[in-house]
N, C-alpha and C positions, 0 to 999 in steps of 0.2 A: 533552485535558488537558495543560497546559503542564508543563514540567520546570524545576527549579532545579538548577544545577551548583554544588557546594561544593568548595572547594580548601583544603587545609591542608598547610603545609610546616613541620613541627616539627623539633626537633633531631635526630630519628632516624627519621622516617617521612614519606614523600611520599604524600598521600592525595587521591583524588577521589571524589565521591559524587553521584548523581543522586536527587532525590526529586520526587514529583509534588505537585500543589497540595493533595492530600488528606493529605499527610504520609507517603506510602508510599514505601519505598525501591525504586528502580528498578534501580540498579546501583551498584557501588563497586569501586575499584581501590586497592590499597595496596602500598607497597614499603618495606621496611626499608632504611635507609642502611647501607652497608658500613663496618664498623669492623675494622681489622686485629687479628688474634689477639694477645692480650696487652695491647691498648690499652683504656683505660677511657672512651673517648668520641671525639668529633670536634671539630676546630676549626670555628668558624662558616664560615670560607672554604671548607673542604672540604665541609661540609654543603650550602652554597649551590650549589657546583658539581654535587653529585650530584642535587639537586632539579631543577636546570636540565636535566640529562640525563634524569631520570626522567619529568618531567611530559609531554613530547610522547609518549613511549612508552605511558604509562598512559592518556593521552587516546585514543590509537588503540585500546587494549584496552577502554576504557569504551564507545566507540562500538560495537564488536563485541558486547560484553555486552548493550548495550541492544537489539540486534537490528534496527537501522535503517540505512538507507543514510546516508551523510554529510549529504546535502542534507536528508533527512527529520529527521535528528537536529538539525541546526541550526535547523530551523523549529520544533522542539518547545521549544527553550530560551527561557525568558521572563526569566531572570535569573541572575546569577552572584554567588555570595557567597564571600568568602575571609577567612580569619583573618589579619589584618594586624598583630597584636601579641599578646604573650603574655596580657595581662590587661586588663580594661576600666578601667584607672586611668591618670591623667596620667603621662606619662613612660615608660610601658611600651614597651620596644623590644627587638627582637632581629633581627639581619640575616636569619635564615632566613625570617622571615615576609614579608619584602619580595619574596621569590620568588612566593609565593601572590598577593600584592597586584599585582605586575607582570603576571603571566599573567592574573589575573582581570580587571584593568582593560582589558588589551589585547583579550582575547576578548569582553568585554562591548561594547567599542567596535566591534569587527568585526561582531558579531552584531546590534548595534543594540538592546541590552537594558540593563536597570538593573544597576548594580554595587552590592552591599551589603557593606560592610566590617564585620567583627565581630572577636572575639578568640578565641584558642585555648581559653582557659579557659571562655568562654561556650559554645563548641562542645562541650566535654566535658560541661558541665552539661545542655545541651539533648539530647545523645545519651543521657545517663543518664536524664533524665525520659522520653524517648521509649521507650527499651528496657525500663526498669524499671516503667513504668506509674505513676509517682509520684515524689515526693510530689505530692499534689493540692492542698495548701494554698498560699495566696498567698505565705506566708513559710515558710522551712524552714532547717535547718542543712545544710551541704554540706562534704564533705572532698574535696579535690583531691589525689590521692596518686600521685606519679609520680617520674621521675628528676630533674625540674626544679622540682617543686613539692610541698611538704607543707604544706597550709593548711587551717584550719578557718574557714569563712565563714558569716555570716548572710546569706541570700539572699532577695530579694523579686523576684517575677516582674513585669516591666513590660509595659505594653501594647505590642503589636508596633509597631516603628517603623523606624528606619533602621539596624538591626543591633544596637541596644542591647536585649538580651533580658532582662538581669537587673541589679538594683542589688545590689551586694555590699558587705558590711562585714567586713573581716578581723578575726577574733577572736584568731588565733594560729597557731602552726605551728612548723616547725623553724627554729632560729637558725643552724644550720651545714649539715650534710649533710641532704639529702632522703632519704625512705625508699627511693626507687629507686636513689639513689646508694649507700646503704649496701648494698643487695642486690648491685648491680653490682660494687662494689669488693671485697666479700667473695667474690663469685662468680669474679671474675677472679683473685683470690689463690688460688682452688681450681683454677684452670686451665680454668674454664668460658668459653664464648664470650660476648661482649658483644652484646646485653643478656642478663644472666644470669638474669632472673626465672623463666622457665619451667623451666630446668634445675635451678636452686636449689630450686624447689618440688618437683620430682621427687625430688631427693636427700633433702629433709626428710621426704618421705612414707615413707621407708624406716625411720624410727625411731619409737618411741613417744612418750609424753608426758613421761617423766622425762629424766634425764641432764643435759646441759650447760645452764647458765643464764647469760644476759647481762642484767643489770639495765637497766631503762629509766630515763631521766633526764628528768623532767618537773617544771617549776615553773609552776604556773598553767596558762596556755595555751601555754607555751613548751616545745618538745621539743629535745633535743640528741642527735644520733646519732654524734657524732665519737668519744665514748668507747666506744660499742658497736663501731665499726669497729676501734678499737685493740685491744679485747679479743678480738674474733673473729679478727683476723689473728695475734695472739699465740697463741691457742689452736691455730690451724692450724700455726704454726711449731713448737709444742711436740708436734705429732703427734696432735692431737685428731681424732676421726672427723669428716670433712667433713659427713656427714649430720646428726650431732648439732649441729654448729655452724650448719648451715643452718636447722634447726628452732629453734635458740636465737635466730637473727636474726629469724625470723618472729615468735616470741613477744615479742621486744623491741619490734617495731613494733606488734603488736596491743596489748600492755600500754600503750604510750605513747598510742595512739589512744583506748583505753578511757578513760584518765584525763581527756584533754581533752574527750572527748565527754560524759562524765558531768557534767563542770563546765558545758559548754555547754548541755546539756539543762536543768540545774538553774537556771543564771543567766539564760538567754535565754527560758525558758518555751516552748521549741519542742521537740516530741517526734518530729518527722519528720526523718529524716536521709538525704540522698543521698550515696553514696560513689562517686566516679569516679576515673579515671586508671589507668594501666597496672598499678600495684601492686594495685589493687582487683580485678584479675582472679584473684588468688591465692585458691584455694578454701578453704584452711585459715583464712585471714584472714577470709573471709566467714562461715564457719561459727562461728568463735570469737566474733567481734563480735556476731553475731545472738544467740548463746547468752547472752552476758553483758549486752548492752544492751537486748534485748527481754524480759529478765527482769522480772516485775512490780515488783520493787524499784526499777527504773529507769524502765520504761514507755516506752522509745523504740520507734520503728518505723523499721527500716532498709531502704533501697532501694539495690540495687546495679545499676549498668548491666550488661547482659549482658556476659559475658567478652570477646566479640569486639568489643564497642563500648566496653569500658573503656579499651583501649589507644588510641593516637592514631588518629583517623579524621576524615573530612570530613563524616560524616552529620549531626552536630549543626550544623555550619556551614551546610550546605544547608537544613536545617529552619529555621534562623533566617532565612535568606534568603527561604524560602517564606512564613513568617509576616509578614515585613516587606512583601513584595509584596502579600499579601492585604489588608493594612491600607490599602493605597493604592487599593483597588477597581479594579484594572486590568481592562481589557476581557477579558483572557484568562481571567478567572475567571467 
């Protein structure tokens, strides 16, 4: 059975994944990019440099994890897919994704196999569908929630083709800071390492439901998190308990998402919702949104990617490649 190699080089993670033609995960390797203590991110040039260093090392580890000699590994590869842009829309571009595209096209040419370009966002959606077991409907709502994206989408699955897995219509999202940026900026202000999500979640778990409140700012489908950042940093400067501020930040994000999702379910007539992206790995967020939106008064059904596949990864990219190749009725199948 042939394997498809997926490559994703996002703003903060280098990722490789192997899936077989039945959609089973064979192996994967990921590495967070290094951010200096106290910094709130990386310049694109620095991220590109780190991806170029990481990919050869991760490729060696992937071959070892797959358990085959190099020659046998090469013979198993029938296609290489890569996220070549952030989103499947015209003009979507970011330098980091050119690393995945460059390595992917080069390896495909050397191996003599097909190259399938896709987008980072579609990779997240596919990894979510695969790991959550749904939604199973042709159309559904999706939230992409990360450091670089906070978007509510209406999504329709497409017939497998040349890497275009979904048709998306943007309903709304953040107009300034993204949810992950809010978490990271407040976390760094607390002295946490970047990215701050996991540690901020640990801090928030130390307090109860009461205490500090940071209001959400939502108008229709539009969210603003800049005011929340200002209030959170002001509270910290005034000596507020970091754990309480962390919980308040989580609640602000949850309340904002609840408002736009209620609106989306009502106006779009779709009750199945897929939630993906690094912020979606937060357990408190998952629990609270399911409690509020799966209530009979709303009637939504929420699907979350497994936590390990919520954060940036190449599994969905590889799966998109496998579906595209199957649609071509290649001999290997």
